[in-house]
ROLUM-237140 format. One record per residue: chain; x, y, z of N, C-alpha, C, O, CB in turn. Coordinates in steps of 0.02 Angstrom, whole numbers, plus 50000, padded with zeros to 5 digits. Glycine has a CB too. Layout:
BEGIN
NODE; A; X; Y; Z; X; Y; Z; X; Y; Z; X; Y; Z; X; Y; Z $
...
This chain:
BEGIN
NODE; A; 52471; 54573; 50701; 52501; 54609; 50635; 52554; 54658; 50665; 52545; 54687; 50719; 52440; 54654; 50587 $
NODE; A; 52609; 54665; 50626; 52666; 54711; 50650; 52662; 54772; 50607; 52657; 54771; 50546; 52741; 54677; 50645 $
NODE; A; 52665; 54828; 50649; 52664; 54895; 50613; 52725; 54915; 50588; 52762; 54955; 50616; 52641; 54948; 50654 $
NODE; A; 52739; 54881; 50523; 52807; 54900; 50492; 52798; 54896; 50422; 52754; 54858; 50401; 52866; 54854; 50512 $
NODE; A; 52835; 54931; 50381; 52832; 54924; 50310; 52851; 54853; 50293; 52884; 54818; 50331; 52878; 54975; 50276 $
NODE; A; 52831; 54833; 50237; 52830; 54759; 50204; 52901; 54736; 50215; 52914; 54684; 50246; 52809; 54757; 50120 $
NODE; A; 52955; 54782; 50183; 53017; 54756; 50177; 53054; 54753; 50244; 53095; 54708; 50255; 53053; 54794; 50129 $
NODE; A; 53041; 54797; 50288; 53069; 54790; 50349; 53036; 54733; 50386; 53071; 54698; 50423; 53064; 54853; 50386 $
NODE; A; 52974; 54720; 50378; 52946; 54662; 50416; 52968; 54599; 50396; 52973; 54553; 50437; 52876; 54659; 50412 $
NODE; A; 52986; 54591; 50326; 53012; 54535; 50303; 53077; 54513; 50333; 53088; 54458; 50358; 53018; 54542; 50239 $
NODE; A; 53127; 54574; 50326; 53192; 54555; 50361; 53190; 54538; 50435; 53234; 54503; 50461; 53239; 54610; 50354 $
NODE; A; 53135; 54565; 50471; 53139; 54554; 50531; 53112; 54489; 50554; 53135; 54464; 50605; 53113; 54603; 50559 $
NODE; A; 53061; 54459; 50517; 53032; 54395; 50523; 53087; 54345; 50503; 53094; 54292; 50534; 52966; 54390; 50479 $
NODE; A; 53129; 54362; 50448; 53178; 54315; 50431; 53229; 54303; 50483; 53254; 54248; 50497; 53209; 54335; 50372 $
NODE; A; 53243; 54360; 50510; 53308; 54362; 50560; 53274; 54315; 50616; 53307; 54265; 50633; 53334; 54449; 50594 $
NODE; A; 53214; 54325; 50644; 53198; 54295; 50710; 53171; 54233; 50707; 53150; 54208; 50759; 53154; 54333; 50747 $
NODE; A; 53167; 54197; 50642; 53134; 54141; 50630; 53176; 54084; 50662; 53149; 54030; 50675; 53121; 54133; 50555 $
NODE; A; 53241; 54094; 50675; 53292; 54055; 50693; 53278; 54035; 50768; 53294; 53979; 50788; 53359; 54091; 50680 $
NODE; A; 53249; 54080; 50810; 53239; 54079; 50885; 53174; 54034; 50890; 53181; 53994; 50937; 53229; 54160; 50920 $
NODE; A; 53119; 54027; 50859; 53066; 54002; 50866; 53005; 54034; 50835; 53014; 54075; 50790; 53064; 53995; 50924 $
NODE; A; 52943; 54019; 50857; 52886; 54038; 50829; 52865; 54108; 50864; 52858; 54116; 50925; 52833; 53981; 50835 $
NODE; A; 52858; 54155; 50815; 52840; 54223; 50847; 52771; 54233; 50859; 52729; 54214; 50818; 52862; 54279; 50805 $
NODE; A; 52756; 54265; 50917; 52687; 54281; 50939; 52682; 54349; 50951; 52732; 54379; 50972; 52666; 54245; 50998 $
NODE; A; 52622; 54383; 50941; 52612; 54454; 50944; 52556; 54465; 50990; 52514; 54421; 51002; 52598; 54485; 50874 $
NODE; A; 52554; 54529; 51019; 52502; 54549; 51067; 52495; 54623; 51064; 52545; 54660; 51063; 52518; 54525; 51140 $
NODE; A; 52427; 54648; 51062; 52423; 54720; 51065; 52437; 54745; 51133; 52400; 54728; 51179; 52358; 54745; 51042 $
NODE; A; 52488; 54783; 51142; 52511; 54805; 51206; 52551; 54875; 51200; 52584; 54888; 51149; 52557; 54748; 51239 $
NODE; A; 52545; 54920; 51257; 52571; 54986; 51250; 52558; 55019; 51194; 52608; 55042; 51167; 52634; 54988; 51257 $
NODE; A; 52509; 55029; 51168; 52486; 55066; 51115; 52518; 55040; 51052; 52518; 55080; 51006; 52500; 55137; 51126 $
NODE; A; 52545; 54980; 51042; 52568; 54955; 50985; 52568; 54875; 50978; 52517; 54847; 50998; 52633; 54982; 50979 $
NODE; A; 52610; 54843; 50955; 52614; 54777; 50955; 52674; 54740; 50985; 52726; 54748; 50953; 52607; 54760; 50894 $
NODE; A; 52676; 54705; 51035; 52736; 54669; 51061; 52758; 54602; 51031; 52716; 54559; 51017; 52727; 54657; 51129 $
NODE; A; 52814; 54594; 51022; 52843; 54538; 50991; 52874; 54485; 51035; 52924; 54500; 51068; 52892; 54561; 50948 $
NODE; A; 52849; 54423; 51038; 52876; 54379; 51090; 52890; 54309; 51058; 52857; 54291; 51009; 52824; 54373; 51151 $
NODE; A; 52931; 54274; 51081; 52952; 54213; 51068; 52952; 54173; 51137; 52987; 54190; 51184; 53020; 54217; 51033 $
NODE; A; 52904; 54113; 51139; 52903; 54076; 51206; 52887; 54119; 51265; 52910; 54108; 51321; 52970; 54043; 51219 $
NODE; A; 52845; 54171; 51249; 52815; 54214; 51293; 52868; 54268; 51326; 52856; 54301; 51377; 52781; 54171; 51345 $
NODE; A; 52924; 54270; 51291; 52971; 54315; 51312; 52969; 54384; 51268; 52986; 54385; 51209; 53038; 54279; 51307 $
NODE; A; 52952; 54426; 51294; 52941; 54499; 51247; 53013; 54533; 51232; 53049; 54551; 51279; 52891; 54563; 51294 $
NODE; A; 53030; 54539; 51177; 53095; 54571; 51160; 53094; 54637; 51122; 53141; 54676; 51121; 53133; 54525; 51120 $
NODE; A; 53028; 54646; 51087; 53034; 54709; 51045; 52959; 54735; 51046; 52914; 54704; 51073; 53064; 54693; 50963 $
NODE; A; 52950; 54791; 51017; 52886; 54820; 51008; 52883; 54862; 50938; 52931; 54896; 50919; 52870; 54867; 51072 $
NODE; A; 52827; 54857; 50904; 52819; 54899; 50846; 52759; 54938; 50856; 52710; 54916; 50887; 52815; 54860; 50782 $
NODE; A; 52761; 55001; 50828; 52708; 55048; 50837; 52718; 55105; 50788; 52773; 55131; 50785; 52705; 55073; 50909 $
NODE; A; 52664; 55129; 50746; 52663; 55184; 50694; 52721; 55166; 50643; 52758; 55211; 50623; 52675; 55261; 50729 $
NODE; A; 52727; 55109; 50625; 52777; 55092; 50572; 52850; 55102; 50598; 52894; 55118; 50558; 52764; 55137; 50507 $
NODE; A; 52863; 55094; 50664; 52931; 55103; 50691; 52940; 55031; 50735; 52895; 54994; 50754; 52937; 55179; 50741 $
NODE; A; 53010; 55025; 50746; 53023; 54958; 50781; 53062; 54977; 50845; 53101; 55024; 50839; 53067; 54903; 50734 $
NODE; A; 53057; 54950; 50902; 53092; 54963; 50957; 53120; 54896; 50993; 53085; 54846; 51000; 53048; 55002; 51000 $
NODE; A; 53183; 54901; 51013; 53212; 54839; 51032; 53217; 54844; 51115; 53232; 54900; 51137; 53287; 54829; 50992 $
NODE; A; 53207; 54793; 51161; 53204; 54792; 51226; 53277; 54805; 51252; 53325; 54773; 51230; 53174; 54728; 51248 $
NODE; A; 53285; 54851; 51298; 53353; 54859; 51326; 53360; 54833; 51385; 53354; 54868; 51435; 53373; 54922; 51332 $
NODE; A; 53375; 54759; 51388; 53390; 54717; 51449; 53455; 54716; 51467; 53500; 54715; 51426; 53372; 54650; 51441 $
NODE; A; 53465; 54718; 51538; 53539; 54714; 51558; 53578; 54773; 51530; 53555; 54831; 51527; 53574; 54646; 51531 $
NODE; A; 53643; 54753; 51506; 53685; 54808; 51491; 53659; 54838; 51425; 53675; 54896; 51412; 53760; 54787; 51487 $
NODE; A; 53622; 54804; 51382; 53598; 54837; 51321; 53568; 54906; 51335; 53581; 54949; 51293; 53546; 54794; 51287 $
NODE; A; 53529; 54924; 51388; 53500; 54992; 51399; 53559; 55035; 51402; 53552; 55089; 51374; 53455; 54998; 51464 $
NODE; A; 53617; 55023; 51431; 53675; 55072; 51423; 53698; 55079; 51358; 53713; 55136; 51339; 53732; 55055; 51463 $
NODE; A; 53706; 55029; 51318; 53727; 55027; 51254; 53680; 55070; 51210; 53702; 55115; 51175; 53732; 54956; 51233 $
NODE; A; 53611; 55054; 51214; 53573; 55092; 51175; 53562; 55167; 51188; 53544; 55205; 51143; 53518; 55062; 51174 $
NODE; A; 53573; 55186; 51248; 53566; 55257; 51275; 53638; 55289; 51251; 53640; 55347; 51232; 53554; 55261; 51365 $
NODE; A; 53698; 55245; 51252; 53750; 55271; 51231; 53761; 55298; 51160; 53799; 55343; 51142; 53789; 55232; 51245 $
NODE; A; 53714; 55257; 51118; 53717; 55263; 51042; 53658; 55312; 51032; 53632; 55318; 50976; 53709; 55187; 50999 $
NODE; A; 53637; 55345; 51085; 53579; 55399; 51070; 53517; 55369; 51041; 53484; 55405; 51003; 53604; 55455; 51018 $
NODE; A; 53496; 55311; 51052; 53430; 55287; 51036; 53377; 55303; 51084; 53379; 55296; 51145; 53432; 55218; 51027 $
NODE; A; 53322; 55328; 51045; 53265; 55364; 51094; 53227; 55300; 51128; 53226; 55244; 51104; 53204; 55417; 51045 $
NODE; A; 53193; 55320; 51191; 53160; 55265; 51214; 53075; 55271; 51187; 53050; 55322; 51163; 53171; 55264; 51299 $
NODE; A; 53048; 55217; 51196; 52977; 55211; 51176; 52937; 55250; 51228; 52951; 55242; 51288; 52953; 55133; 51172 $
NODE; A; 52890; 55291; 51211; 52847; 55330; 51257; 52773; 55311; 51228; 52755; 55319; 51170; 52865; 55415; 51256 $
NODE; A; 52731; 55284; 51283; 52661; 55288; 51263; 52619; 55316; 51325; 52639; 55318; 51383; 52634; 55214; 51238 $
NODE; A; 52559; 55338; 51302; 52510; 55372; 51344; 52462; 55328; 51387; 52418; 55293; 51360; 52469; 55416; 51301 $
NODE; A; 52471; 55330; 51449; 52422; 55290; 51490; 52375; 55335; 51526; 52395; 55370; 51572; 52458; 55243; 51541 $
NODE; A; 52313; 55335; 51504; 52270; 55390; 51533; 52292; 55462; 51534; 52279; 55503; 51579; 52258; 55375; 51599 $
NODE; A; 52329; 55475; 51473; 52353; 55546; 51467; 52420; 55553; 51500; 52443; 55610; 51499; 52303; 55597; 51499 $
NODE; A; 52458; 55506; 51528; 52516; 55515; 51568; 52568; 55480; 51524; 52556; 55423; 51505; 52509; 55485; 51642 $
NODE; A; 52624; 55508; 51507; 52679; 55480; 51461; 52712; 55433; 51510; 52729; 55449; 51567; 52732; 55539; 51428 $
NODE; A; 52721; 55368; 51480; 52759; 55314; 51517; 52821; 55291; 51461; 52814; 55271; 51404; 52703; 55244; 51539 $
NODE; A; 52876; 55301; 51494; 52948; 55283; 51459; 52963; 55205; 51474; 52971; 55186; 51532; 53016; 55335; 51492 $
NODE; A; 52966; 55166; 51422; 52981; 55102; 51425; 53056; 55094; 51404; 53088; 55136; 51373; 52933; 55063; 51383 $
NODE; A; 53078; 55035; 51425; 53151; 55010; 51409; 53146; 54976; 51342; 53162; 54916; 51336; 53183; 54957; 51468 $
NODE; A; 53124; 55012; 51292; 53126; 54997; 51222; 53153; 55051; 51179; 53132; 55108; 51184; 53062; 54980; 51199 $
NODE; A; 53203; 55032; 51135; 53242; 55090; 51102; 53226; 55086; 51032; 53218; 55031; 51005; 53323; 55087; 51111 $
NODE; A; 53220; 55142; 51000; 53197; 55154; 50932; 53253; 55131; 50888; 53309; 55150; 50903; 53179; 55231; 50919 $
NODE; A; 53245; 55089; 50831; 53288; 55072; 50774; 53276; 55139; 50719; 53222; 55150; 50690; 53264; 54990; 50740 $
NODE; A; 53322; 55170; 50714; 53327; 55227; 50667; 53331; 55204; 50590; 53344; 55145; 50574; 53391; 55269; 50686 $
NODE; A; 53320; 55251; 50547; 53335; 55231; 50473; 53403; 55209; 50460; 53418; 55163; 50422; 53322; 55286; 50426 $
NODE; A; 53443; 55242; 50493; 53521; 55221; 50475; 53538; 55145; 50497; 53573; 55108; 50462; 53577; 55273; 50517 $
NODE; A; 53505; 55125; 50566; 53513; 55057; 50575; 53491; 55017; 50532; 53527; 54972; 50512; 53490; 55039; 50625 $
NODE; A; 53427; 55025; 50507; 53391; 54980; 50458; 53438; 54971; 50399; 53445; 54915; 50375; 53319; 55011; 50434 $
NODE; A; 53467; 55019; 50376; 53520; 55020; 50319; 53587; 54976; 50340; 53618; 54943; 50298; 53543; 55101; 50303 $
NODE; A; 53603; 54980; 50401; 53656; 54946; 50417; 53633; 54867; 50442; 53623; 54856; 50502; 53692; 54988; 50470 $
NODE; A; 53628; 54828; 50405; 53580; 54757; 50424; 53628; 54720; 50468; 53604; 54685; 50512; 53555; 54702; 50353 $
NODE; A; 53697; 54723; 50461; 53742; 54683; 50511; 53729; 54705; 50581; 53715; 54667; 50627; 53820; 54691; 50495 $
NODE; A; 53735; 54769; 50585; 53726; 54801; 50658; 53650; 54787; 50689; 53639; 54775; 50748; 53737; 54889; 50652 $
NODE; A; 53603; 54789; 50638; 53545; 54787; 50663; 53530; 54713; 50680; 53494; 54702; 50728; 53499; 54818; 50618 $
NODE; A; 53552; 54668; 50648; 53542; 54594; 50658; 53589; 54576; 50730; 53569; 54534; 50770; 53569; 54548; 50582 $
NODE; A; 53639; 54607; 50736; 53678; 54602; 50801; 53631; 54631; 50856; 53617; 54596; 50905; 53749; 54644; 50799 $
NODE; A; 53609; 54688; 50848; 53561; 54716; 50898; 53489; 54659; 50915; 53470; 54644; 50972; 53534; 54796; 50861 $
NODE; A; 53461; 54638; 50856; 53407; 54599; 50875; 53429; 54537; 50917; 53400; 54520; 50968; 53369; 54578; 50816 $
NODE; A; 53483; 54505; 50889; 53514; 54446; 50928; 53520; 54460; 51001; 53492; 54427; 51045; 53585; 54429; 50901 $
NODE; A; 53562; 54516; 51011; 53569; 54538; 51080; 53513; 54546; 51125; 53513; 54525; 51182; 53599; 54595; 51081 $
NODE; A; 53454; 54583; 51092; 53404; 54596; 51132; 53360; 54541; 51147; 53324; 54542; 51197; 53372; 54644; 51109 $
NODE; A; 53361; 54485; 51100; 53320; 54432; 51113; 53355; 54389; 51167; 53322; 54368; 51214; 53304; 54394; 51049 $
NODE; A; 53422; 54376; 51162; 53460; 54339; 51216; 53457; 54363; 51275; 53443; 54328; 51324; 53523; 54333; 51205 $
NODE; A; 53471; 54437; 51281; 53467; 54463; 51349; 53400; 54464; 51382; 53394; 54463; 51443; 53492; 54528; 51350 $
NODE; A; 53344; 54467; 51338; 53280; 54465; 51364; 53264; 54396; 51393; 53227; 54387; 51441; 53232; 54484; 51311 $
NODE; A; 53296; 54344; 51358; 53288; 54275; 51383; 53315; 54274; 51452; 53283; 54249; 51498; 53323; 54221; 51338 $
NODE; A; 53372; 54298; 51459; 53420; 54295; 51522; 53378; 54331; 51574; 53372; 54303; 51629; 53499; 54334; 51510 $
NODE; A; 53348; 54391; 51565; 53313; 54428; 51610; 53251; 54385; 51627; 53240; 54371; 51686; 53296; 54499; 51583 $
NODE; A; 53216; 54365; 51586; 53160; 54322; 51605; 53171; 54263; 51648; 53133; 54251; 51695; 53131; 54299; 51550 $
NODE; A; 53225; 54224; 51632; 53239; 54167; 51674; 53263; 54192; 51738; 53247; 54164; 51791; 53290; 54118; 51642 $
NODE; A; 53301; 54245; 51737; 53324; 54269; 51806; 53265; 54296; 51843; 53268; 54285; 51904; 53380; 54325; 51802 $
NODE; A; 53216; 54325; 51823; 53160; 54348; 51864; 53117; 54291; 51892; 53083; 54296; 51942; 53116; 54395; 51823 $
NODE; A; 53123; 54233; 51851; 53080; 54171; 51871; 53125; 54145; 51935; 53090; 54121; 51979; 53072; 54107; 51804 $
NODE; A; 53182; 54146; 51945; 53215; 54130; 52012; 53259; 54184; 52037; 53318; 54177; 52054; 53256; 54067; 52007 $
NODE; A; 53221; 54242; 52037; 53256; 54294; 52063; 53264; 54298; 52143; 53218; 54277; 52178; 53225; 54352; 52036 $
NODE; A; 53322; 54325; 52171; 53329; 54320; 52243; 53285; 54365; 52277; 53265; 54419; 52254; 53397; 54333; 52263 $
NODE; A; 53269; 54340; 52339; 53220; 54381; 52381; 53257; 54438; 52410; 53229; 54492; 52418; 53186; 54338; 52439 $
NODE; A; 53314; 54430; 52426; 53347; 54487; 52464; 53398; 54513; 52423; 53412; 54482; 52372; 53377; 54466; 52531 $
NODE; A; 53429; 54568; 52437; 53486; 54608; 52414; 53549; 54566; 52426; 53596; 54567; 52386; 53490; 54679; 52451 $
NODE; A; 53549; 54535; 52472; 53617; 54500; 52499; 53624; 54440; 52452; 53679; 54413; 52447; 53615; 54475; 52585 $
NODE; A; 53577; 54419; 52421; 53571; 54354; 52382; 53599; 54364; 52306; 53614; 54319; 52267; 53489; 54329; 52380 $
NODE; A; 53603; 54431; 52295; 53631; 54452; 52224; 53697; 54437; 52218; 53726; 54435; 52272; 53625; 54524; 52207 $
NODE; A; 53736; 54422; 52160; 53794; 54423; 52147; 53837; 54482; 52168; 53819; 54540; 52156; 53794; 54412; 52090 $
NODE; A; 53896; 54466; 52202; 53942; 54516; 52227; 53913; 54556; 52287; 53948; 54597; 52316; 53961; 54563; 52170 $
NODE; A; 53860; 54546; 52302; 53840; 54581; 52374; 53833; 54526; 52427; 53834; 54465; 52420; 53765; 54624; 52370 $
NODE; A; 53825; 54563; 52484; 53818; 54521; 52549; 53781; 54559; 52609; 53751; 54612; 52598; 53892; 54499; 52574 $
NODE; A; 53784; 54532; 52669; 53745; 54561; 52718; 53769; 54631; 52732; 53727; 54675; 52737; 53746; 54519; 52779 $
NODE; A; 53830; 54646; 52740; 53855; 54717; 52751; 53831; 54770; 52703; 53800; 54820; 52721; 53930; 54718; 52748 $
NODE; A; 53847; 54755; 52632; 53821; 54802; 52584; 53743; 54791; 52582; 53714; 54838; 52554; 53855; 54791; 52512 $
NODE; A; 53709; 54751; 52600; 53638; 54763; 52604; 53615; 54800; 52647; 53568; 54837; 52634; 53606; 54715; 52610 $
NODE; A; 53644; 54799; 52710; 53633; 54847; 52775; 53646; 54923; 52748; 53607; 54969; 52758; 53693; 54828; 52843 $
NODE; A; 53697; 54929; 52718; 53712; 54997; 52692; 53669; 55023; 52640; 53655; 55083; 52641; 53777; 54998; 52668 $
NODE; A; 53648; 54984; 52594; 53587; 55001; 52547; 53528; 55010; 52584; 53492; 55056; 52565; 53572; 54948; 52495 $
NODE; A; 53507; 54977; 52631; 53443; 54990; 52671; 53449; 55055; 52698; 53401; 55093; 52693; 53429; 54938; 52729 $
NODE; A; 53512; 55078; 52733; 53522; 55132; 52765; 53509; 55197; 52719; 53496; 55252; 52742; 53588; 55127; 52791 $
NODE; A; 53514; 55185; 52659; 53510; 55251; 52608; 53429; 55237; 52573; 53407; 55276; 52530; 53586; 55250; 52536 $
NODE; A; 53396; 55186; 52594; 53320; 55187; 52574; 53318; 55133; 52518; 53266; 55133; 52486; 53290; 55265; 52545 $
NODE; A; 53365; 55089; 52501; 53358; 55035; 52452; 53349; 54964; 52487; 53397; 54931; 52507; 53421; 55035; 52405 $
NODE; A; 53290; 54947; 52492; 53274; 54885; 52529; 53255; 54824; 52491; 53255; 54769; 52517; 53220; 54898; 52574 $
NODE; A; 53241; 54833; 52435; 53212; 54783; 52384; 53261; 54777; 52322; 53296; 54822; 52298; 53136; 54808; 52357 $
NODE; A; 53256; 54716; 52304; 53299; 54699; 52246; 53274; 54741; 52183; 53313; 54769; 52145; 53296; 54619; 52231 $
NODE; A; 53205; 54742; 52176; 53192; 54787; 52126; 53203; 54854; 52132; 53211; 54888; 52082; 53138; 54781; 52110 $
NODE; A; 53202; 54876; 52187; 53224; 54956; 52196; 53296; 54966; 52169; 53310; 55016; 52137; 53224; 54982; 52279 $
NODE; A; 53343; 54916; 52183; 53412; 54920; 52159; 53416; 54932; 52092; 53450; 54975; 52064; 53449; 54861; 52173 $
NODE; A; 53369; 54880; 52059; 53374; 54874; 51986; 53342; 54944; 51951; 53368; 54970; 51902; 53331; 54804; 51962 $
NODE; A; 53291; 54966; 51981; 53266; 55022; 51960; 53317; 55085; 51963; 53327; 55121; 51914; 53206; 55032; 51998 $
NODE; A; 53342; 55093; 52015; 53385; 55154; 52030; 53441; 55148; 51991; 53459; 55200; 51963; 53407; 55164; 52102 $
NODE; A; 53477; 55091; 51979; 53534; 55076; 51936; 53603; 55081; 51976; 53609; 55106; 52032; 53535; 55126; 51876 $
NODE; A; 53648; 55055; 51942; 53714; 55054; 51974; 53739; 55129; 51997; 53749; 55147; 52056; 53767; 55021; 51920 $
NODE; A; 53744; 55165; 51946; 53766; 55237; 51964; 53737; 55273; 52012; 53769; 55307; 52053; 53761; 55278; 51914 $
NODE; A; 53679; 55269; 52011; 53640; 55307; 52067; 53651; 55273; 52132; 53667; 55307; 52181; 53561; 55309; 52054 $
NODE; A; 53646; 55220; 52136; 53662; 55176; 52203; 53740; 55198; 52222; 53750; 55217; 52279; 53655; 55083; 52187 $
NODE; A; 53786; 55195; 52182; 53851; 55210; 52195; 53860; 55284; 52220; 53898; 55292; 52267; 53889; 55196; 52135 $
NODE; A; 53830; 55335; 52195; 53827; 55398; 52223; 53794; 55400; 52285; 53821; 55432; 52329; 53799; 55441; 52181 $
NODE; A; 53741; 55373; 52298; 53716; 55371; 52369; 53761; 55343; 52415; 53767; 55369; 52471; 53655; 55334; 52375 $
NODE; A; 53796; 55288; 52396; 53841; 55258; 52451; 53898; 55296; 52463; 53924; 55298; 52519; 53864; 55189; 52435 $
NODE; A; 53924; 55333; 52404; 53979; 55371; 52414; 53970; 55435; 52456; 54019; 55462; 52483; 54003; 55387; 52351 $
NODE; A; 53911; 55458; 52463; 53897; 55523; 52495; 53870; 55501; 52569; 53878; 55539; 52616; 53838; 55571; 52450 $
NODE; A; 53845; 55449; 52577; 53815; 55420; 52642; 53871; 55391; 52680; 53876; 55405; 52740; 53758; 55364; 52629 $
NODE; A; 53916; 55349; 52648; 53967; 55304; 52685; 54029; 55314; 52661; 54073; 55272; 52673; 53954; 55233; 52680 $
NODE; A; 54042; 55373; 52622; 54110; 55389; 52592; 54139; 55329; 52570; 54196; 55315; 52589; 54158; 55422; 52641 $
NODE; A; 54105; 55287; 52527; 54135; 55232; 52490; 54157; 55258; 52424; 54116; 55286; 52389; 54088; 55173; 52482 $
NODE; A; 54217; 55250; 52406; 54241; 55258; 52339; 54290; 55223; 52316; 54349; 55231; 52332; 54258; 55315; 52328 $
NODE; A; 54263; 55172; 52268; 54311; 55123; 52229; 54270; 55104; 52176; 54209; 55108; 52178; 54339; 55057; 52269 $
NODE; A; 54308; 55081; 52122; 54275; 55060; 52059; 54250; 54992; 52070; 54198; 54980; 52040; 54323; 55062; 51999 $
NODE; A; 54273; 54948; 52104; 54247; 54887; 52121; 54184; 54873; 52150; 54152; 54821; 52141; 54283; 54864; 52154 $
NODE; A; 54164; 54925; 52190; 54095; 54943; 52217; 54050; 54952; 52155; 54001; 54917; 52145; 54097; 55012; 52264 $
NODE; A; 54069; 54999; 52118; 54018; 55012; 52061; 54014; 54949; 52014; 53958; 54933; 51995; 54041; 55077; 52015 $
NODE; A; 54067; 54915; 51995; 54061; 54862; 51961; 54032; 54805; 51996; 54006; 54758; 51965; 54117; 54849; 51936 $
NODE; A; 54035; 54807; 52059; 53991; 54745; 52097; 53913; 54753; 52093; 53872; 54709; 52084; 54010; 54740; 52181 $
NODE; A; 53901; 54822; 52104; 53824; 54846; 52095; 53794; 54831; 52025; 53737; 54808; 52017; 53818; 54927; 52108 $
NODE; A; 53833; 54846; 51979; 53813; 54832; 51910; 53810; 54757; 51891; 53767; 54734; 51854; 53862; 54866; 51864 $
NODE; A; 53860; 54719; 51922; 53850; 54657; 51903; 53791; 54618; 51945; 53762; 54569; 51921; 53914; 54624; 51908 $
NODE; A; 53777; 54642; 52003; 53711; 54621; 52041; 53656; 54643; 52005; 53608; 54605; 52003; 53705; 54648; 52112 $
NODE; A; 53654; 54697; 51975; 53592; 54698; 51930; 53591; 54671; 51867; 53536; 54656; 51845; 53573; 54758; 51918 $
NODE; A; 53637; 54661; 51835; 53640; 54616; 51773; 53636; 54541; 51789; 53609; 54505; 51747; 53707; 54628; 51733 $
NODE; A; 53662; 54512; 51848; 53662; 54449; 51869; 53718; 54407; 51866; 53714; 54346; 51864; 53620; 54423; 51841 $
NODE; A; 53777; 54445; 51866; 53839; 54407; 51859; 53894; 54424; 51902; 53881; 54472; 51938; 53862; 54411; 51795 $
NODE; A; 53947; 54401; 51909; 54001; 54421; 51946; 54033; 54481; 51919; 54027; 54485; 51858; 54048; 54369; 51950 $
NODE; A; 54065; 54529; 51946; 54082; 54591; 51919; 54145; 54574; 51872; 54158; 54611; 51825; 54098; 54646; 51977 $
NODE; A; 54182; 54521; 51884; 54241; 54505; 51839; 54218; 54477; 51766; 54258; 54470; 51720; 54288; 54449; 51877 $
NODE; A; 54160; 54464; 51763; 54128; 54441; 51697; 54078; 54490; 51670; 54037; 54472; 51629; 54092; 54372; 51704 $
NODE; A; 54080; 54545; 51690; 54034; 54600; 51658; 54047; 54607; 51586; 54106; 54607; 51568; 54044; 54672; 51690 $
NODE; A; 53995; 54613; 51539; 54003; 54627; 51478; 54064; 54685; 51461; 54064; 54737; 51494; 53938; 54644; 51458 $
NODE; A; 54102; 54677; 51421; 54163; 54718; 51412; 54143; 54791; 51397; 54176; 54838; 51419; 54208; 54690; 51353 $
NODE; A; 54092; 54798; 51363; 54062; 54870; 51346; 54038; 54903; 51403; 54057; 54959; 51419; 54004; 54868; 51298 $
NODE; A; 53995; 54867; 51436; 53973; 54895; 51499; 54012; 54912; 51552; 54001; 54962; 51586; 53935; 54858; 51524 $
NODE; A; 54061; 54870; 51561; 54118; 54881; 51606; 54156; 54943; 51590; 54169; 54984; 51634; 54165; 54824; 51604 $
NODE; A; 54174; 54951; 51526; 54212; 55015; 51500; 54168; 55072; 51505; 54194; 55126; 51520; 54236; 55008; 51424 $
NODE; A; 54113; 55070; 51497; 54062; 55125; 51504; 54070; 55148; 51573; 54076; 55208; 51586; 53987; 55102; 51489 $
NODE; A; 54069; 55097; 51623; 54053; 55115; 51696; 54129; 55146; 51716; 54134; 55197; 51751; 54025; 55040; 51747 $
NODE; A; 54179; 55113; 51693; 54246; 55145; 51716; 54260; 55204; 51693; 54297; 55241; 51725; 54301; 55108; 51702 $
NODE; A; 54236; 55221; 51636; 54241; 55294; 51605; 54210; 55340; 51653; 54238; 55388; 51679; 54205; 55302; 51533 $
NODE; A; 54152; 55321; 51662; 54107; 55365; 51709; 54138; 55379; 51787; 54134; 55433; 51816; 54033; 55325; 51717 $
NODE; A; 54164; 55328; 51808; 54196; 55326; 51868; 54259; 55377; 51871; 54269; 55421; 51913; 54216; 55254; 51880 $
NODE; A; 54299; 55360; 51814; 54355; 55399; 51813; 54337; 55478; 51806; 54371; 55519; 51837; 54400; 55374; 51756 $
NODE; A; 54279; 55500; 51762; 54263; 55555; 51756; 54237; 55594; 51830; 54252; 55651; 51849; 54218; 55551; 51704 $
NODE; A; 54200; 55553; 51858; 54177; 55569; 51923; 54235; 55577; 51977; 54227; 55615; 52024; 54129; 55516; 51944 $
NODE; A; 54287; 55544; 51971; 54341; 55551; 52021; 54382; 55616; 52006; 54418; 55638; 52051; 54389; 55485; 52020 $
NODE; A; 54380; 55648; 51947; 54410; 55708; 51930; 54370; 55764; 51948; 54396; 55819; 51944; 54426; 55711; 51864 $
NODE; A; 54309; 55759; 51968; 54264; 55811; 51982; 54273; 55839; 52053; 54238; 55886; 52073; 54195; 55787; 51971 $
């Protein structure tokens, strides 16, 4: 059962019906929404949260969407699920776009994890040399690179190896997302380059 008002529940179910059969599971203090075992959203306390897979996390943060937090044994755990506000519910065109993107990027992430590379050098844009440099700053596993993120990794490399170029930043982001830097989603690429330019002026 979804923890949502009936009108919102009806719109959501209608929108995602095109993807397949929806299944739900009590999880993280709410109800997780899945299609073909791929989780892409959470409902809790009459609120709806979409998963921030890939570049969507950057997009959702940039639009000031708040993260979903639940308490595990009294400890707050922040998840990569972002709150759909009342204003977004009223803008159904944008909401539907966000639902579509969250579903599709969650599928991509799921498929990527099933055949995920064992070593950093096997990720797109990276190689043995950059893997060694990342190892030298304490990043030894693919999952560590993903958790730390492109910006923080870039800053570490900049300070430790004096590496300063936008292509490195985009390469790290592409490695995390799972694509060549030349085909990064345009919104993510623009956000990263804006950050890089601001950093260069400091």
